[in-house]
C-alpha positions in Angstrom: 9.8 82.9 69.6 13.5 82.1 70.2 14.3 82.9 66.5 12.5 86.3 66.8 14.4 87.2 70.0 17.7 86.2 68.2 16.7 88.4 65.2 15.9 91.4 67.5 19.2 90.9 69.4 21.2 90.8 66.1 19.5 93.9 64.8 20.2 95.8 68.0 23.8 94.5 68.2 24.8 95.6 64.6 22.9 98.9 64.6 24.0 100.3 67.9 26.9 102.8 67.5 28.8 104.6 70.3 29.3 108.3 69.5 33.1 108.3 70.0 33.8 105.1 68.0 33.9 104.9 64.2 36.6 102.3 63.5 36.6 98.6 63.1 39.6 96.8 64.7 41.3 93.5 64.1 43.5 92.5 67.0 46.0 89.7 67.7 47.5 89.0 71.2 50.2 86.6 72.5 50.1 85.7 76.2 53.0 85.6 78.8 52.5 84.2 82.2 52.4 85.9 85.6 51.8 84.1 88.9 49.2 81.3 88.9 47.6 79.3 91.6 47.0 75.6 91.3 44.9 73.7 93.8 44.9 69.9 93.7 43.1 68.2 96.5 44.5 69.9 99.7 47.7 71.0 98.0 48.0 74.6 96.9 50.9 76.1 95.0 51.6 79.5 93.4 54.0 79.4 90.5 54.8 81.1 87.2 53.6 78.6 84.6 55.0 78.2 81.1 52.4 79.8 78.9 51.8 80.0 75.1 48.9 80.6 72.8 47.2 83.4 71.0 44.0 85.5 70.8 42.2 87.2 68.0 39.4 89.8 68.2 37.2 91.6 65.8 35.8 94.8 67.2 32.9 96.4 65.4 32.4 100.2 64.9 30.0 100.2 67.8 32.7 99.1 70.2 31.4 95.6 70.7 34.0 92.9 70.0 34.1 89.1 69.7 37.2 87.0 70.0 38.6 83.6 70.4 41.6 82.7 72.7 43.7 79.6 73.0 45.9 79.3 76.1 48.3 76.5 76.9 50.0 76.3 80.2 52.3 73.7 81.8 54.6 73.2 84.7 56.3 70.5 86.9 55.5 71.3 90.6 56.4 69.1 93.6 56.6 65.8 91.7 53.4 66.4 89.6 53.5 67.6 85.9 50.5 69.8 84.9 49.5 70.7 81.4 46.3 72.6 80.4 44.9 73.5 77.0 42.0 76.0 77.1 39.9 77.6 74.4 37.7 80.6 75.2 35.0 82.5 73.5 35.3 86.2 74.4 33.0 89.2 74.4 34.4 92.8 74.9 33.5 96.4 74.7 36.0 99.1 73.5 36.0 102.8 74.1 38.2 105.5 72.6 39.1 106.4 69.0 42.9 106.8 69.2 43.9 105.6 72.7 41.5 102.8 73.4 40.4 100.8 76.4 38.8 97.4 76.1 37.3 95.3 78.9 35.5 92.0 78.6 34.9 88.4 79.7 35.4 85.0 78.3 33.8 81.6 78.7 35.7 78.3 78.5 34.3 76.3 75.6 36.9 73.6 75.6 39.4 72.7 78.3 41.8 69.7 78.6 43.9 68.9 81.6 46.8 66.4 81.8 48.5 65.2 85.0 51.5 63.0 85.4 51.8 61.6 89.0 54.5 59.0 89.8 54.9 58.1 86.1 51.1 57.7 85.7 49.3 59.8 83.1 45.7 61.1 83.8 43.6 63.2 81.5 40.3 65.0 81.5 38.1 67.2 79.3 35.5 67.7 82.0 36.2 71.4 82.6 34.5 74.7 83.3 35.8 78.2 83.6 35.6 81.9 82.8 38.0 84.8 82.2 38.0 88.6 82.6 40.4 90.9 80.7 41.4 94.5 80.2 43.4 95.8 77.1 44.9 99.1 76.2 45.5 100.2 72.6 48.1 102.9 71.6 48.2 104.3 68.0 51.2 103.1 66.0 51.9 103.6 62.2 48.3 103.1 61.0 47.5 100.5 63.6 47.9 100.1 67.3 50.2 98.4 69.9 48.3 96.5 72.5 49.0 95.7 76.1 46.5 93.8 78.4 45.9 91.7 81.5 43.8 88.6 81.6 42.8 86.3 84.5 41.4 82.8 83.9 39.6 80.8 86.5 39.1 77.1 85.5 38.2 73.8 87.2 39.1 70.3 85.9 37.3 67.3 87.2 37.3 63.5 86.7 40.9 62.9 85.7 41.2 59.4 84.5 43.4 56.7 82.9 42.8 53.3 81.4 44.2 50.2 83.1 43.5 46.8 81.4 40.4 48.2 79.8 39.1 49.6 83.1 38.8 53.3 83.9 40.6 54.6 87.0 39.5 58.0 88.1 41.1 60.5 90.5 38.7 61.8 93.2 40.3 65.2 93.4 39.8 68.0 91.0 42.3 70.7 89.9 41.5 74.4 90.1 43.7 76.8 88.1 43.6 80.5 88.5 46.1 82.0 86.1 47.1 85.5 85.2 48.5 86.6 81.9 50.1 89.8 80.5 49.0 90.0 76.8 50.9 91.9 74.1 49.9 92.4 70.5 49.1 94.5 67.6 45.9 95.7 65.9 44.7 97.0 62.5 42.2 99.8 62.1 39.8 100.0 59.2 
């Protein structure tokens, strides 16, 4: 029954076509940071984090797009060094033939957090999160210039380190709400 539902979904997904959209798009984005909030235990800080990474999207002629995003952020705040590496699977919908607007959501599929407190390193891969985003496309020499905003909301739990073969775990989790301005380019075909 599950295979049948998946087959029906795939047929509907690839056969649906929005009236105003006839183009396939291949897009690439690079993020830059805006203000982010980090909550660690009872401590809350708002900072501009060092951000790097990239995103790639394939948008079908029906306006539905799939993408993959990798975002790395780091900063040293009040004696604690934070570093995060996050991978998202994104789903979007695009409207417009020349000027375009895309909106979508992403799900964290892999997240790693590293903390350095008083010279001690802790790490975790126990993470969860989601993202929402909005992108604008402007025609440019056979392609498009892209500008967008993305907000990520992630939680990292069970930070740990090894001491003499024993696992030492932090009780507090880290919550990261980060905003990004994304710039990029796209190809139409």
